PDB file of the backbone (N, CA, C, O) and the ligand in Angstrom, with CONECT records:
HET     ZN  A 101       1
ATOM      1  N   UNK A   1      42.018  18.293   0.568  1.00  0.00           N
ATOM      2  CA  UNK A   1      41.498  17.079  -0.094  1.00  0.00           C
ATOM      3  C   UNK A   1      41.243  15.998   0.958  1.00  0.00           C
ATOM      4  O   UNK A   1      42.086  15.703   1.805  1.00  0.00           O
ATOM      5  N   UNK A   2      40.073  15.438   0.866  1.00  0.00           N
ATOM      6  CA  UNK A   2      39.705  14.391   1.835  1.00  0.00           C
ATOM      7  C   UNK A   2      40.203  13.041   1.318  1.00  0.00           C
ATOM      8  O   UNK A   2      39.936  12.634   0.187  1.00  0.00           O
ATOM      9  N   UNK A   3      40.930  12.377   2.193  1.00  0.00           N
ATOM     10  CA  UNK A   3      41.458  11.068   1.814  1.00  0.00           C
ATOM     11  C   UNK A   3      40.408   9.986   2.099  1.00  0.00           C
ATOM     12  O   UNK A   3      39.930   9.881   3.229  1.00  0.00           O
ATOM     13  N   UNK A   4      40.048   9.195   1.111  1.00  0.00           N
ATOM     14  CA  UNK A   4      39.049   8.136   1.283  1.00  0.00           C
ATOM     15  C   UNK A   4      39.769   6.808   1.503  1.00  0.00           C
ATOM     16  O   UNK A   4      40.424   6.274   0.608  1.00  0.00           O
ATOM     17  N   UNK A   5      39.626   6.303   2.707  1.00  0.00           N
ATOM     18  CA  UNK A   5      40.230   5.017   3.058  1.00  0.00           C
ATOM     19  C   UNK A   5      39.325   3.885   2.562  1.00  0.00           C
ATOM     20  O   UNK A   5      38.134   4.102   2.340  1.00  0.00           O
ATOM     21  N   UNK A   6      39.868   2.698   2.391  1.00  0.00           N
ATOM     22  CA  UNK A   6      39.005   1.571   1.971  1.00  0.00           C
ATOM     23  C   UNK A   6      37.837   1.339   2.921  1.00  0.00           C
ATOM     24  O   UNK A   6      36.744   0.974   2.488  1.00  0.00           O
ATOM     25  N   UNK A   7      38.070   1.551   4.226  1.00  0.00           N
ATOM     26  CA  UNK A   7      36.996   1.403   5.215  1.00  0.00           C
ATOM     27  C   UNK A   7      35.869   2.402   4.955  1.00  0.00           C
ATOM     28  O   UNK A   7      34.688   2.060   5.000  1.00  0.00           O
ATOM     29  N   UNK A   8      36.264   3.635   4.685  1.00  0.00           N
ATOM     30  CA  UNK A   8      35.295   4.708   4.423  1.00  0.00           C
ATOM     31  C   UNK A   8      34.505   4.399   3.149  1.00  0.00           C
ATOM     32  O   UNK A   8      33.289   4.587   3.097  1.00  0.00           O
ATOM     33  N   UNK A   9      35.203   3.932   2.142  1.00  0.00           N
ATOM     34  CA  UNK A   9      34.554   3.584   0.875  1.00  0.00           C
ATOM     35  C   UNK A   9      33.536   2.469   1.089  1.00  0.00           C
ATOM     36  O   UNK A   9      32.437   2.506   0.535  1.00  0.00           O
ATOM     37  N   UNK A  10      33.905   1.489   1.887  1.00  0.00           N
ATOM     38  CA  UNK A  10      33.020   0.362   2.211  1.00  0.00           C
ATOM     39  C   UNK A  10      31.784   0.859   2.962  1.00  0.00           C
ATOM     40  O   UNK A  10      30.657   0.456   2.673  1.00  0.00           O
ATOM     41  N   UNK A  11      32.027   1.750   3.940  1.00  0.00           N
ATOM     42  CA  UNK A  11      30.922   2.309   4.720  1.00  0.00           C
ATOM     43  C   UNK A  11      29.989   3.102   3.822  1.00  0.00           C
ATOM     44  O   UNK A  11      28.769   3.012   3.957  1.00  0.00           O
ATOM     45  N   UNK A  12      30.551   3.873   2.914  1.00  0.00           N
ATOM     46  CA  UNK A  12      29.747   4.666   1.973  1.00  0.00           C
ATOM     47  C   UNK A  12      28.921   3.747   1.081  1.00  0.00           C
ATOM     48  O   UNK A  12      27.753   4.017   0.802  1.00  0.00           O
ATOM     49  N   UNK A  13      29.543   2.663   0.641  1.00  0.00           N
ATOM     50  CA  UNK A  13      28.860   1.691  -0.224  1.00  0.00           C
ATOM     51  C   UNK A  13      27.672   1.066   0.507  1.00  0.00           C
ATOM     52  O   UNK A  13      26.554   1.012  -0.006  1.00  0.00           O
ATOM     53  N   UNK A  14      27.959   0.589   1.742  1.00  0.00           N
ATOM     54  CA  UNK A  14      26.898  -0.034   2.553  1.00  0.00           C
ATOM     55  C   UNK A  14      25.797   0.982   2.851  1.00  0.00           C
ATOM     56  O   UNK A  14      24.610   0.664   2.788  1.00  0.00           O
ATOM     57  N   UNK A  15      26.207   2.202   3.174  1.00  0.00           N
ATOM     58  CA  UNK A  15      25.249   3.266   3.469  1.00  0.00           C
ATOM     59  C   UNK A  15      24.344   3.562   2.293  1.00  0.00           C
ATOM     60  O   UNK A  15      23.132   3.707   2.455  1.00  0.00           O
ATOM     61  N   UNK A  16      24.933   3.653   1.103  1.00  0.00           N
ATOM     62  CA  UNK A  16      24.128   3.939  -0.089  1.00  0.00           C
ATOM     63  C   UNK A  16      23.180   2.786  -0.409  1.00  0.00           C
ATOM     64  O   UNK A  16      22.062   3.001  -0.877  1.00  0.00           O
ATOM     65  N   UNK A  17      23.635   1.566  -0.153  1.00  0.00           N
ATOM     66  CA  UNK A  17      22.775   0.396  -0.369  1.00  0.00           C
ATOM     67  C   UNK A  17      21.584   0.432   0.580  1.00  0.00           C
ATOM     68  O   UNK A  17      20.451   0.153   0.187  1.00  0.00           O
ATOM     69  N   UNK A  18      21.858   0.782   1.841  1.00  0.00           N
ATOM     70  CA  UNK A  18      20.790   0.870   2.853  1.00  0.00           C
ATOM     71  C   UNK A  18      19.770   1.935   2.444  1.00  0.00           C
ATOM     72  O   UNK A  18      18.563   1.724   2.564  1.00  0.00           O
ATOM     73  N   UNK A  19      20.259   3.077   1.963  1.00  0.00           N
ATOM     74  CA  UNK A  19      19.378   4.172   1.530  1.00  0.00           C
ATOM     75  C   UNK A  19      18.518   3.726   0.342  1.00  0.00           C
ATOM     76  O   UNK A  19      17.330   4.041   0.274  1.00  0.00           O
ATOM     77  N   UNK A  20      19.131   2.988  -0.592  1.00  0.00           N
ATOM     78  CA  UNK A  20      18.387   2.511  -1.759  1.00  0.00           C
ATOM     79  C   UNK A  20      17.304   1.523  -1.353  1.00  0.00           C
ATOM     80  O   UNK A  20      16.185   1.563  -1.864  1.00  0.00           O
ATOM     81  N   UNK A  21      17.654   0.629  -0.421  1.00  0.00           N
ATOM     82  CA  UNK A  21      16.675  -0.343   0.079  1.00  0.00           C
ATOM     83  C   UNK A  21      15.528   0.371   0.786  1.00  0.00           C
ATOM     84  O   UNK A  21      14.361   0.019   0.619  1.00  0.00           O
ATOM     85  N   UNK A  22      15.882   1.379   1.576  1.00  0.00           N
ATOM     86  CA  UNK A  22      14.889   2.166   2.305  1.00  0.00           C
ATOM     87  C   UNK A  22      13.932   2.864   1.334  1.00  0.00           C
ATOM     88  O   UNK A  22      12.718   2.876   1.535  1.00  0.00           O
ATOM     89  N   UNK A  23      14.509   3.446   0.275  1.00  0.00           N
ATOM     90  CA  UNK A  23      13.698   4.123  -0.748  1.00  0.00           C
ATOM     91  C   UNK A  23      12.756   3.142  -1.437  1.00  0.00           C
ATOM     92  O   UNK A  23      11.590   3.456  -1.677  1.00  0.00           O
ATOM     93  N   UNK A  24      13.269   1.948  -1.753  1.00  0.00           N
ATOM     94  CA  UNK A  24      12.444   0.929  -2.400  1.00  0.00           C
ATOM     95  C   UNK A  24      11.309   0.497  -1.479  1.00  0.00           C
ATOM     96  O   UNK A  24      10.182   0.273  -1.922  1.00  0.00           O
ATOM     97  N   UNK A  25      11.625   0.384  -0.192  1.00  0.00           N
ATOM     98  CA  UNK A  25      10.617  -0.013   0.796  1.00  0.00           C
ATOM     99  C   UNK A  25       9.536   1.056   0.926  1.00  0.00           C
ATOM    100  O   UNK A  25       8.343   0.753   0.922  1.00  0.00           O
ATOM    101  N   UNK A  26       9.972   2.316   1.043  1.00  0.00           N
ATOM    102  CA  UNK A  26       9.033   3.443   1.166  1.00  0.00           C
ATOM    103  C   UNK A  26       8.126   3.490  -0.054  1.00  0.00           C
ATOM    104  O   UNK A  26       6.921   3.717   0.060  1.00  0.00           O
ATOM    105  N   UNK A  27       8.720   3.274  -1.222  1.00  0.00           N
ATOM    106  CA  UNK A  27       7.954   3.303  -2.466  1.00  0.00           C
ATOM    107  C   UNK A  27       6.890   2.201  -2.481  1.00  0.00           C
ATOM    108  O   UNK A  27       5.755   2.439  -2.892  1.00  0.00           O
ATOM    109  N   UNK A  28       7.257   0.995  -2.033  1.00  0.00           N
ATOM    110  CA  UNK A  28       6.308  -0.121  -2.021  1.00  0.00           C
ATOM    111  C   UNK A  28       5.187   0.116  -1.015  1.00  0.00           C
ATOM    112  O   UNK A  28       4.035  -0.238  -1.266  1.00  0.00           O
ATOM    113  N   UNK A  29       5.531   0.720   0.129  1.00  0.00           N
ATOM    114  CA  UNK A  29       4.517   1.032   1.145  1.00  0.00           C
ATOM    115  C   UNK A  29       3.537   2.067   0.599  1.00  0.00           C
ATOM    116  O   UNK A  29       2.328   1.962   0.801  1.00  0.00           O
ATOM    117  N   UNK A  30       4.073   3.056  -0.088  1.00  0.00           N
ATOM    118  CA  UNK A  30       3.260   4.118  -0.682  1.00  0.00           C
ATOM    119  C   UNK A  30       2.290   3.542  -1.718  1.00  0.00           C
ATOM    120  O   UNK A  30       1.119   3.915  -1.777  1.00  0.00           O
ATOM    121  N   UNK A  31       2.813   2.628  -2.525  1.00  0.00           N
ATOM    122  CA  UNK A  31       2.021   1.968  -3.559  1.00  0.00           C
ATOM    123  C   UNK A  31       0.863   1.191  -2.927  1.00  0.00           C
ATOM    124  O   UNK A  31      -0.278   1.253  -3.385  1.00  0.00           O
ATOM    125  N   UNK A  32       1.198   0.457  -1.858  1.00  0.00           N
ATOM    126  CA  UNK A  32       0.222  -0.372  -1.146  1.00  0.00           C
ATOM    127  C   UNK A  32      -0.872   0.508  -0.535  1.00  0.00           C
ATOM    128  O   UNK A  32      -2.055   0.171  -0.576  1.00  0.00           O
ATOM    129  N   UNK A  33      -0.450   1.645   0.034  1.00  0.00           N
ATOM    130  CA  UNK A  33      -1.393   2.572   0.658  1.00  0.00           C
ATOM    131  C   UNK A  33      -2.349   3.153  -0.378  1.00  0.00           C
ATOM    132  O   UNK A  33      -3.539   3.322  -0.116  1.00  0.00           O
ATOM    133  N   UNK A  34      -1.813   3.456  -1.554  1.00  0.00           N
ATOM    134  CA  UNK A  34      -2.602   3.989  -2.655  1.00  0.00           C
ATOM    135  C   UNK A  34      -3.680   2.979  -3.070  1.00  0.00           C
ATOM    136  O   UNK A  34      -4.824   3.343  -3.341  1.00  0.00           O
ATOM    137  N   UNK A  35      -3.285   1.711  -3.110  1.00  0.00           N
ATOM    138  CA  UNK A  35      -4.171   0.616  -3.465  1.00  0.00           C
ATOM    139  C   UNK A  35      -5.311   0.517  -2.449  1.00  0.00           C
ATOM    140  O   UNK A  35      -6.476   0.357  -2.815  1.00  0.00           O
ATOM    141  N   UNK A  36      -4.948   0.616  -1.155  1.00  0.00           N
ATOM    142  CA  UNK A  36      -5.932   0.527  -0.077  1.00  0.00           C
ATOM    143  C   UNK A  36      -6.917   1.689  -0.178  1.00  0.00           C
ATOM    144  O   UNK A  36      -8.124   1.497  -0.027  1.00  0.00           O
ATOM    145  N   UNK A  37      -6.404   2.894  -0.434  1.00  0.00           N
ATOM    146  CA  UNK A  37      -7.257   4.073  -0.581  1.00  0.00           C
ATOM    147  C   UNK A  37      -8.238   3.899  -1.737  1.00  0.00           C
ATOM    148  O   UNK A  37      -9.398   4.302  -1.658  1.00  0.00           O
ATOM    149  N   UNK A  38      -7.746   3.294  -2.802  1.00  0.00           N
ATOM    150  CA  UNK A  38      -8.578   3.042  -3.967  1.00  0.00           C
ATOM    151  C   UNK A  38      -9.760   2.147  -3.589  1.00  0.00           C
ATOM    152  O   UNK A  38     -10.889   2.362  -4.029  1.00  0.00           O
ATOM    153  N   UNK A  39      -9.473   1.148  -2.769  1.00  0.00           N
ATOM    154  CA  UNK A  39     -10.526   0.242  -2.322  1.00  0.00           C
ATOM    155  C   UNK A  39     -11.471   0.942  -1.356  1.00  0.00           C
ATOM    156  O   UNK A  39     -12.689   0.772  -1.411  1.00  0.00           O
ATOM    157  N   UNK A  40     -10.865   1.747  -0.453  1.00  0.00           N
ATOM    158  CA  UNK A  40     -11.639   2.377   0.616  1.00  0.00           C
ATOM    159  C   UNK A  40     -12.684   3.334   0.078  1.00  0.00           C
ATOM    160  O   UNK A  40     -13.794   3.410   0.604  1.00  0.00           O
ATOM    161  N   UNK A  41     -12.329   4.074  -0.981  1.00  0.00           N
ATOM    162  CA  UNK A  41     -13.251   5.096  -1.471  1.00  0.00           C
ATOM    163  C   UNK A  41     -14.072   4.647  -2.675  1.00  0.00           C
ATOM    164  O   UNK A  41     -14.708   5.466  -3.339  1.00  0.00           O
ATOM    165  N   UNK A  42     -14.056   3.363  -2.949  1.00  0.00           N
ATOM    166  CA  UNK A  42     -14.817   2.904  -4.102  1.00  0.00           C
ATOM    167  C   UNK A  42     -16.274   2.637  -3.727  1.00  0.00           C
ATOM    168  O   UNK A  42     -16.576   2.100  -2.661  1.00  0.00           O
ATOM    169  N   UNK A  43     -17.143   3.020  -4.615  1.00  0.00           N
ATOM    170  CA  UNK A  43     -18.565   2.763  -4.424  1.00  0.00           C
ATOM    171  C   UNK A  43     -18.872   1.353  -4.918  1.00  0.00           C
ATOM    172  O   UNK A  43     -18.413   0.948  -5.986  1.00  0.00           O
ATOM    173  N   UNK A  44     -19.634   0.627  -4.153  1.00  0.00           N
ATOM    174  CA  UNK A  44     -19.929  -0.762  -4.481  1.00  0.00           C
ATOM    175  C   UNK A  44     -21.438  -0.974  -4.570  1.00  0.00           C
ATOM    176  O   UNK A  44     -22.214  -0.390  -3.814  1.00  0.00           O
ATOM    177  N   UNK A  45     -21.821  -1.811  -5.498  1.00  0.00           N
ATOM    178  CA  UNK A  45     -23.210  -2.251  -5.568  1.00  0.00           C
ATOM    179  C   UNK A  45     -23.244  -3.701  -5.081  1.00  0.00           C
ATOM    180  O   UNK A  45     -22.512  -4.559  -5.573  1.00  0.00           O
ATOM    181  N   UNK A  46     -24.090  -3.941  -4.129  1.00  0.00           N
ATOM    182  CA  UNK A  46     -24.170  -5.278  -3.530  1.00  0.00           C
ATOM    183  C   UNK A  46     -24.602  -6.308  -4.578  1.00  0.00           C
ATOM    184  O   UNK A  46     -25.551  -6.096  -5.333  1.00  0.00           O
ATOM    185  N   UNK A  47     -23.876  -7.424  -4.599  1.00  0.00           N
ATOM    186  CA  UNK A  47     -24.172  -8.480  -5.557  1.00  0.00           C
ATOM    187  C   UNK A  47     -25.472  -9.216  -5.214  1.00  0.00           C
ATOM    188  O   UNK A  47     -26.064  -9.883  -6.062  1.00  0.00           O
ATOM    189  N   UNK A  48     -25.897  -9.083  -3.974  1.00  0.00           N
ATOM    190  CA  UNK A  48     -27.012  -9.901  -3.486  1.00  0.00           C
ATOM    191  C   UNK A  48     -28.328  -9.136  -3.389  1.00  0.00           C
ATOM    192  O   UNK A  48     -29.381  -9.651  -3.765  1.00  0.00           O
ATOM    193  N   UNK A  49     -28.263  -7.874  -2.871  1.00  0.00           N
ATOM    194  CA  UNK A  49     -29.505  -7.112  -2.730  1.00  0.00           C
ATOM    195  C   UNK A  49     -29.520  -5.860  -3.603  1.00  0.00           C
ATOM    196  O   UNK A  49     -30.500  -5.115  -3.585  1.00  0.00           O
ATOM    197  N   UNK A  50     -28.454  -5.612  -4.368  1.00  0.00           N
ATOM    198  CA  UNK A  50     -28.330  -4.488  -5.314  1.00  0.00           C
ATOM    199  C   UNK A  50     -28.318  -3.110  -4.655  1.00  0.00           C
ATOM    200  O   UNK A  50     -28.548  -2.109  -5.334  1.00  0.00           O
ATOM    201  N   UNK A  51     -28.060  -3.036  -3.367  1.00  0.00           N
ATOM    202  CA  UNK A  51     -27.950  -1.747  -2.683  1.00  0.00           C
ATOM    203  C   UNK A  51     -26.550  -1.193  -2.910  1.00  0.00           C
ATOM    204  O   UNK A  51     -25.574  -1.941  -2.853  1.00  0.00           O
ATOM    205  N   UNK A  52     -26.436   0.120  -3.169  1.00  0.00           N
ATOM    206  CA  UNK A  52     -25.112   0.704  -3.360  1.00  0.00           C
ATOM    207  C   UNK A  52     -24.635   1.355  -2.060  1.00  0.00           C
ATOM    208  O   UNK A  52     -25.408   2.000  -1.352  1.00  0.00           O
ATOM    209  N   UNK A  53     -23.340   1.170  -1.763  1.00  0.00           N
ATOM    210  CA  UNK A  53     -22.750   1.712  -0.536  1.00  0.00           C
ATOM    211  C   UNK A  53     -21.276   1.971  -0.789  1.00  0.00           C
ATOM    212  O   UNK A  53     -20.732   1.546  -1.808  1.00  0.00           O
ATOM    213  N   UNK A  54     -20.622   2.675   0.148  1.00  0.00           N
ATOM    214  CA  UNK A  54     -19.202   2.996   0.018  1.00  0.00           C
ATOM    215  C   UNK A  54     -18.380   2.033   0.865  1.00  0.00           C
ATOM    216  O   UNK A  54     -18.703   1.753   2.019  1.00  0.00           O
ATOM    217  N   UNK A  55     -17.323   1.544   0.263  1.00  0.00           N
ATOM    218  CA  UNK A  55     -16.447   0.610   0.972  1.00  0.00           C
ATOM    219  C   UNK A  55     -15.702   1.344   2.088  1.00  0.00           C
ATOM    220  O   UNK A  55     -14.993   2.316   1.829  1.00  0.00           O
ATOM    221  N   UNK A  56     -15.860   0.887   3.306  1.00  0.00           N
ATOM    222  CA  UNK A  56     -15.172   1.513   4.436  1.00  0.00           C
ATOM    223  C   UNK A  56     -14.043   0.627   4.952  1.00  0.00           C
ATOM    224  O   UNK A  56     -13.336   1.006   5.886  1.00  0.00           O
ATOM    225  N   UNK A  57     -13.873  -0.524   4.366  1.00  0.00           N
ATOM    226  CA  UNK A  57     -12.837  -1.449   4.812  1.00  0.00           C
ATOM    227  C   UNK A  57     -11.592  -1.309   3.962  1.00  0.00           C
ATOM    228  O   UNK A  57     -11.659  -0.906   2.800  1.00  0.00           O
ATOM    229  N   UNK A  58     -10.457  -1.644   4.550  1.00  0.00           N
ATOM    230  CA  UNK A  58      -9.177  -1.524   3.843  1.00  0.00           C
ATOM    231  C   UNK A  58      -8.849  -2.844   3.143  1.00  0.00           C
ATOM    232  O   UNK A  58      -7.925  -3.556   3.537  1.00  0.00           O
ATOM    233  N   UNK A  59      -9.607  -3.153   2.121  1.00  0.00           N
ATOM    234  CA  UNK A  59      -9.348  -4.385   1.385  1.00  0.00           C
ATOM    235  C   UNK A  59     -10.361  -4.568   0.289  1.00  0.00           C
ATOM    236  O   UNK A  59     -11.309  -3.788   0.192  1.00  0.00           O
ATOM    237  N   UNK A  60     -10.189  -5.578  -0.542  1.00  0.00           N
ATOM    238  CA  UNK A  60     -11.111  -5.795  -1.650  1.00  0.00           C
ATOM    239  C   UNK A  60     -12.476  -6.330  -1.205  1.00  0.00           C
ATOM    240  O   UNK A  60     -13.441  -6.277  -1.968  1.00  0.00           O
ATOM    241  N   UNK A  61     -12.559  -6.839   0.017  1.00  0.00           N
ATOM    242  CA  UNK A  61     -13.819  -7.380   0.495  1.00  0.00           C
ATOM    243  C   UNK A  61     -14.516  -6.377   1.398  1.00  0.00           C
ATOM    244  O   UNK A  61     -13.870  -5.704   2.201  1.00  0.00           O
ATOM    245  N   UNK A  62     -15.832  -6.276   1.267  1.00  0.00           N
ATOM    246  CA  UNK A  62     -16.590  -5.371   2.114  1.00  0.00           C
ATOM    247  C   UNK A  62     -17.952  -5.977   2.414  1.00  0.00           C
ATOM    248  O   UNK A  62     -18.507  -6.743   1.625  1.00  0.00           O
ATOM    249  N   UNK A  63     -18.464  -5.614   3.563  1.00  0.00           N
ATOM    250  CA  UNK A  63     -19.744  -6.155   3.973  1.00  0.00           C
ATOM    251  C   UNK A  63     -20.872  -5.168   3.639  1.00  0.00           C
ATOM    252  O   UNK A  63     -20.774  -3.974   3.918  1.00  0.00           O
ATOM    253  N   UNK A  64     -21.901  -5.675   3.059  1.00  0.00           N
ATOM    254  CA  UNK A  64     -23.047  -4.839   2.710  1.00  0.00           C
ATOM    255  C   UNK A  64     -23.798  -4.420   3.976  1.00  0.00           C
ATOM    256  O   UNK A  64     -24.118  -5.276   4.801  1.00  0.00           O
ATOM    257  N   UNK A  65     -24.089  -3.118   4.151  1.00  0.00           N
ATOM    258  CA  UNK A  65     -24.807  -2.681   5.357  1.00  0.00           C
ATOM    259  C   UNK A  65     -26.285  -3.063   5.344  1.00  0.00           C
ATOM    260  O   UNK A  65     -26.950  -3.008   6.378  1.00  0.00           O
ATOM    261  N   UNK A  66     -26.801  -3.453   4.171  1.00  0.00           N
ATOM    262  CA  UNK A  66     -28.212  -3.789   4.059  1.00  0.00           C
ATOM    263  C   UNK A  66     -28.492  -5.259   4.365  1.00  0.00           C
ATOM    264  O   UNK A  66     -29.339  -5.583   5.197  1.00  0.00           O
ATOM    265  N   UNK A  67     -27.758  -6.146   3.673  1.00  0.00           N
ATOM    266  CA  UNK A  67     -28.028  -7.576   3.875  1.00  0.00           C
ATOM    267  C   UNK A  67     -26.939  -8.272   4.670  1.00  0.00           C
ATOM    268  O   UNK A  67     -27.125  -9.415   5.085  1.00  0.00           O
ATOM    269  N   UNK A  68     -25.795  -7.609   4.896  1.00  0.00           N
ATOM    270  CA  UNK A  68     -24.742  -8.177   5.741  1.00  0.00           C
ATOM    271  C   UNK A  68     -23.856  -9.204   5.051  1.00  0.00           C
ATOM    272  O   UNK A  68     -22.994  -9.805   5.692  1.00  0.00           O
ATOM    273  N   UNK A  69     -24.055  -9.413   3.756  1.00  0.00           N
ATOM    274  CA  UNK A  69     -23.245 -10.370   3.028  1.00  0.00           C
ATOM    275  C   UNK A  69     -21.970  -9.696   2.505  1.00  0.00           C
ATOM    276  O   UNK A  69     -21.945  -8.492   2.249  1.00  0.00           O
ATOM    277  N   UNK A  70     -20.915 -10.503   2.353  1.00  0.00           N
ATOM    278  CA  UNK A  70     -19.622  -9.969   1.920  1.00  0.00           C
ATOM    279  C   UNK A  70     -19.550  -9.906   0.393  1.00  0.00           C
ATOM    280  O   UNK A  70     -19.808 -10.884  -0.308  1.00  0.00           O
ATOM    281  N   UNK A  71     -19.188  -8.712  -0.091  1.00  0.00           N
ATOM    282  CA  UNK A  71     -19.043  -8.467  -1.530  1.00  0.00           C
ATOM    283  C   UNK A  71     -17.579  -8.342  -1.910  1.00  0.00           C
ATOM    284  O   UNK A  71     -16.750  -7.970  -1.080  1.00  0.00           O
ATOM    285  N   UNK A  72     -17.263  -8.644  -3.133  1.00  0.00           N
ATOM    286  CA  UNK A  72     -15.941  -8.410  -3.675  1.00  0.00           C
ATOM    287  C   UNK A  72     -15.960  -7.090  -4.418  1.00  0.00           C
ATOM    288  O   UNK A  72     -16.776  -6.887  -5.316  1.00  0.00           O
ATOM    289  N   UNK A  73     -15.044  -6.177  -4.038  1.00  0.00           N
ATOM    290  CA  UNK A  73     -15.031  -4.826  -4.623  1.00  0.00           C
ATOM    291  C   UNK A  73     -14.622  -4.817  -6.092  1.00  0.00           C
ATOM    292  O   UNK A  73     -14.873  -3.839  -6.795  1.00  0.00           O
ATOM    293  N   UNK A  74     -14.004  -5.877  -6.557  1.00  0.00           N
ATOM    294  CA  UNK A  74     -13.545  -5.894  -7.945  1.00  0.00           C
ATOM    295  C   UNK A  74     -14.688  -6.249  -8.880  1.00  0.00           C
ATOM    296  O   UNK A  74     -14.495  -6.313 -10.094  1.00  0.00           O
TER     297      UNK A  74
HETATM  298 ZN    ZN A 101     -26.595  -6.438   0.217  1.00  0.00          ZN2+
END
């Protein structure tokens, strides 16, 4: 039988908290990456010249290759 000292219990507690925080962080990063991918592969129609193109930028804003003006992907 393994004897659990208060120090060991504290270390286990802190360790599990660190793991939970790490998991939450990884999950948020994954979510953010998914969002970026959604923007990156979305087809956009230019608001100004009506040309359709694919968003190659990692964000909601993209520049039209035809007229050079910035469009909002939403
Ligand atoms: Zn345009």
